[in-house]
N, C-alpha and C positions, 0 to 999 in steps of 0.2 A: 270853602266847603271841605277842603282836604284836612284830615286830621290823622293822628298817629294810628287810629283804629283802621282807617282806610287804606293805609300805605302797604299792607301786606298782600293786597290783590288776591285773597283767598288762600293764602298759604296756611293760615290758622283758623280760617272760617269758610264756610261754604256760601255764606250770605254776601255775594258781590254782584255788581251790575255788569252784565255781558253786553257786548256789542252785537246787537242782532236787531231785526226789524221791529221789535217790540218797543225799542227806544224812541221817544219822541223826537230825537234829533237825528235818527237814522233815515236814510233814503237810499234808493237804488244808486249803484255807481253810474257816474256820468258816462253817457253814450260815446262821446268823442275822446275819452281819456284811456279807456281800457278795451280789450277785446277778449272774445272767447270766454273761457271758464273763469278768468280773473273778474270779469265784469258781472258774471252770474253768480258765482258760488263763493268766491274768496275775498271780496271786497265790498264795503259799503261807503257811502258818502256821509260824513259827519257834518251836519249843518252847524254844530257848535264850533268844531275845530276848522271848518271850511277845507277839508282835505279827505282823501280816501283813507279808510282805516281797515284793519283786518277783521273780517266777520267772525263771530263767535270767540273773540279775544276779550280779556277784561277791559272794561271801558277805559279808553285813553284820556278821557276828560278827568276822570277820578284818579286813575292810577299812573298816568303817563304812558309814554312808549316803552314797552317792556320786551325787548328783542335780545335773545342770546347772541353772543358774538364768539368767533372763533379764537380771538386773543391775538391774532396776527397783527 
């Protein structure tokens, strides 16, 4: 399903899929895995990837995990 048009994760287009509860694969974070604000506001469970993902980020299924690093 990936193609070169999807690889920009919204850099050149606003038409991207976001990780939020509107996604058919999204669910609330697992109760025993996280606590506090992480469980409620920052993380969702992705049934497709079978892991916690960052809420309101570009879809990791389509765009991969995109995290900036410090370079150290």
